Steps between C-alpha positions, in 0.01 A plus 500: 500500500631144517545411865863425599668452835680828449172684442339332804799609710476859380122512534531378862703818582242742350224654698292503177597193289260600222755766399716220354342481157621273210255590222522795268253783555315618190167680461430462877545124493776263613590277205714202422711471189384321190562132556595563860852612411694636805829657603675383814627764745777409746650659808854618401619453857417126515413393152166373628191515282260770622228429256385537140328781309307506174718493191264688265492465123530789252130479439430541875742800497276652231198421713653717773514790252142426405390536862704816553370664177139415592547649848678807381200726403333459841822544702601804298163658544493444875529809721859560606373484859367148438834376362671667793283328755568153353872560492483622864326182606772297313763693697330429831475129421864483406602643836249279692656191331864627506645206685336238281609688183854519632515129584376411149762728345788361714392140409516555127769774468729424789553844637529551878152529665579852629580610144179328379294694759671821387410423141132450590499848663679639191246325275203623699636859492456511118136394528438766771677767295311429178166476692558863580627592155185344344296789644720779358336717234611391156379809311726796446374832376741684274472872409366500146711628213191536284210752525170363628654156572534301821793262529524196725739210532373167619679184615312183410593133557667336206323159539636162594846500659730196503725475800799257512664472839828346626583236763709722730222729610183303420258721694636850477566488126143393441333764715728779373374430150143391577430780751576759235318324215185437705496852639517638146198289402683233309428126533794264558636170372807402709754226466706424811833315474451120483745478788297713743131496392336433839556859626308641194221253538467586872469868401233407245307322778508818711412713194193296450404542870557876465235515228699539187247400229535185292736552206662811635797321657620173345797278585616266227750245625724286282800520273587862407547445119160329479312757706675825406565472131126500412454807705774692311316425176153585628375845400263510802804505733593867484770511772769256603702536821795262558760468773791266425818461296608739227515206257134410550404868498653540151301199387176646633582833337534329164187284545289800602610724219237367254212610727678817619434444871578724786805349663649525847814291524686478828811308396842411628727705727880511563503741796829671599572580863730805519675572828718801553757537782312796663192285588410332830657155464276326757182621333640420156579137594145455647345630183725300279391172674138599441566602137670168417333233703132585525287228332826296499623735231221403267382858442534726198584774750785290652839668503714314247823704475661660810730786401691625805737803519852369545580657845228293664492207267666243722311617810163470323582163344608351833197634688252402228645148471483450875133604508424280202665194650282536811170487309310179558355268225206269531132437420308834478235383739773494775571869414871473425674792342525325165270233343564281200546612141201433275635223295811308389570740211509787740771327712701408194507855383648611834764227486590594141540869594714410805721264298546755216595783741753283682651390168549868414682579819226585758544398865233302689455643851211276608244253369494360149356160569161331555385439848507135405540318170187505285320760705371838379665678794810702399727656764508885496803564290740798481760552223751780492742638241244400239615613155278702273481225240368237744154359414362615836591862406324458163192295579229507758584229765170474679636326801700539823837578340657837547780633273715781627760718327678829581486835328719817535288796376137601486513516119627139489226383737228657296638374174528140626154513657347610172693243297204267462199447279286508813375801691254407773651612833830631640609519855711803603684546830660835577452780749610772259181691392654636181616145398152365585353747251762447237490119514119479521480703182777311318387145585308352209236319712134541553539496883785623716516401874722735697643369833221246523366189331124493522339761272208322335136532602150555362525882468823505293562424129691166461692439178830529320686647205671336201424127479361488852156569355232727376246698710453525869297313765368641826404862565255682272734416217403133536150584361637639173549174316139398574334815380453678171490880475193636324488863400153652458447848343139621475311806409222622719171400361270776381276605787155340480217750558 
């Protein structure tokens, strides 16, 4: 890494400054890019340069696959207990270095330090979970349908797995994918977002210390089209897991078709928040604030459309806007409620959605402006009476802007909630048990949170319906994309006398 004043400042806050790595990690070695090419990483809260990371070439991206392919036979043949032990050591090191990992994340991503600590815990939980799953038997005996035959079903690792992770959860999205792939016996080539690469590189440093063999876990930093496109064309890469926008997911789907890869695509969301008049209003407002403003709204699980039953519509809007207006903004390291947005384009999208909604007749209850001109801090914003044709009701906003509209019947609420190409998560607030059942079944979303916001975790399957993606991450289901099923049917050999 090229030394900068920003890097020196960040390193001075770390108990272990060697976790701040700027080189890519391939085949067990830290490498610079061809010609010394580098990408600058800045702090979104201040604009200060944190440091630079290797900007690898396409040839170096191919070298990462070479390393992973060479390491695959040995890692796949390792005893499950051996893979489990390495993952467990990685988990322990993540918790030991929790504060440093959180500080690195806050510096490059901007989220409040308390949220960053929570993400490290979340990320570590996937490694712990898959350390245990690695030891589970992968052979299933099936009652034979043929005379004198024995039938078994095996799960075997598919090979090299390519993992492409986003900037909003730079640690957890990597371990959720890598934990499952490594537990299954696959080797990994990973590409972190160029905006938040230091978190992934710190995890690679800890993976090396944990004893993950050279070539088993590789981090290729650089520009996504340069790094990832060769992987989509490479037959040795048998699985590809991506978290990001639906637009890029479609592109990777097309590029991967020629080599018929296993795909896990965790794509966009457009979450509805349905509130019925029979619910506890105080609890609902608390959960609504969490659902909208966690990670400064930069979360595919973030509530985007608030649909409120008309008898309590004004009460909810007023209470929600009051709570939103009281949220603090500032640098994540100071642990404000909201940090900066990731970049200028993210802020402009919020401003465009607000302007469009107001033009179509929505009311602005609070917020709507930057903290100061030119900054990436946007005030928490609440819009009411938002019409159905407003952009914010049609597109994922991915920021701290809440759009609220009333409904009159349960059927209308479900219809409007489902009126989207996305289907990741829905939030439902009602105390009527029959309605909970009806609505949970009718909502076309992969996950439904009832009277709460937090539902994710290592033991549960994460993923959506429709254009929110393909496959599931977490739980035992998270292993499926990284394993092939082999059916073996054999006759008993003639007894040898």
